[in-house]
C-alpha positions in Angstrom: 0.6 1.4 7.7 3.7 1.1 4.6 5.8 1.3 8.0 4.6 -1.9 8.9 4.5 -3.4 6.0 8.3 -2.6 4.7 9.0 -4.2 8.7 6.9 -7.6 7.7 8.3 -8.0 4.3 11.7 -7.9 5.3 10.7 -10.0 8.3 9.3 -12.6 5.3 12.6 -12.9 4.5 13.0 -10.3 1.3 16.2 -8.9 0.9 15.3 -6.3 -1.9 11.9 -4.4 -1.0 12.1 -1.7 -2.6 8.5 -1.4 -3.5 7.5 -0.8 0.4 10.7 1.5 0.6 9.2 3.3 -1.5 6.3 3.1 -0.1 7.8 4.1 2.8 8.8 7.2 2.0 6.2 8.2 0.3 4.3 8.6 3.5 6.7 10.0 5.0 6.6 12.9 2.0 2.7 13.2 2.6 3.4 13.2 5.8 5.2 16.3 5.9 3.2 17.9 3.8 0.1 17.3 5.9 2.0 18.9 8.5 2.7 21.7 6.7 -0.3 23.2 5.7 -3.1 24.4 8.0 -6.2 21.8 6.5 -6.8 19.8 9.8 -5.8 16.3 9.2 -9.3 13.9 9.3 -9.5 10.9 12.1 -12.3 8.6 11.0 -13.8 5.1 10.7 -11.7 4.1 7.8 -9.1 5.5 9.7 -9.5 3.1 12.5 -10.6 0.2 10.4 -6.9 0.4 9.4 -5.4 1.1 12.4 -7.0 -2.6 13.9 -6.0 -4.2 11.6 -2.2 -3.3 11.2 -2.4 -4.1 15.1 -3.7 -7.3 14.2 -0.5 -7.7 11.7 1.6 -7.1 14.5 0.0 -9.4 16.6 -0.7 -12.1 13.3 3.8 -11.3 12.8 4.0 -12.0 16.6 2.1 -15.0 16.8 2.0 -17.3 13.5 4.0 -15.7 10.7 5.2 -13.5 8.5 3.2 -14.5 5.2 -0.2 -13.7 7.6 1.1 -10.5 8.8 1.8 -9.9 4.9 -2.1 -10.3 4.1 -3.0 -8.7 6.7 -1.1 -6.1 5.5 -2.4 -6.0 1.9 -5.7 -5.9 3.8 -4.8 -2.8 5.6 -3.6 -1.1 2.9 -6.6 -2.0 0.1 -9.2 -0.4 2.7 -7.6 3.2 3.3 -7.6 3.0 0.0 -11.4 3.2 0.0 -12.3 7.1 0.7 -9.9 7.5 -2.4 -11.6 4.9 -4.6 -15.3 6.6 -3.3 -13.8 10.2 -4.4 -12.0 9.1 -7.2 -15.7 7.7 -8.3 -16.9 10.6 -7.4 -14.9 13.3 -9.4 -12.4 11.5 -11.0 -9.4 13.0 -11.5 -7.4 12.0 -14.7 -4.7 14.8 -14.0 -3.5 11.8 -12.2 -3.5 8.9 -14.3 0.2 8.7 -15.4 1.3 7.7 -11.7 -1.6 4.8 -11.5 -0.3 3.3 -14.7 3.4 4.2 -13.7 2.6 1.9 -10.8 1.6 -0.5 -12.2 4.4 -0.7 -14.5 6.9 -0.6 -11.5 4.8 -3.0 -9.8 5.2 -5.6 -12.4 9.2 -4.7 -12.1 9.5 -5.1 -8.9 8.0 -9.0 -10.0 10.0 -10.1 -12.7 13.3 -8.7 -10.7 12.6 -10.3 -7.7 15.1 -13.1 -6.4 12.9 -15.6 -6.3 8.8 -16.0 -7.5 7.3 -17.4 -4.4 5.0 -15.7 -2.0 7.6 -13.6 0.1 8.8 -11.9 -2.7 6.3 -11.2 -5.5 2.5 -11.2 -3.3 2.5 -7.2 -1.8 4.2 -6.2 -5.3 1.1 -8.2 -8.2 -1.0 -6.5 -5.1 0.3 -3.6 -6.3 -1.0 -4.6 -9.9 -3.7 -5.0 -8.9 -4.6 -2.3 -6.4 -2.9 0.2 -9.2 -5.7 -0.9 -11.7 -7.8 -0.7 -10.2 -7.1 3.1 -9.7 -6.0 3.5 -13.2 -10.4 3.6 -14.3 -11.5 5.2 -11.9 -9.5 8.7 -13.1 -10.9 8.7 -16.4 -14.8 6.7 -16.1 
């Protein structure tokens, strides 16, 4: 999913997609950690929905525009975070508050550092700020 977001950002004209590069690197680290553990991976409805949205994202990018693909990518990201939000709602993870707050600041810095304040350069950072702002209070509720 993050690779698709990086690809869509670059194709839509973003010359400095640092946020998406960071997310892709983080996802690859998580994948390596999962592959090096004895816990089996779980594939459920949420993962299937996110995968279908990724396919829709690619289709829309090829048939319409990269901007539409970015919107679908963000929708897929938000849907993929639903199980984590439910987990945080049921069992708040106070020790991760620093991560969510730091990510808010990183998203704001990405907006501030954007070469232009247009959709292509600021949509994904703003949606990142919003997503992390949703999770920060869930850590302490």
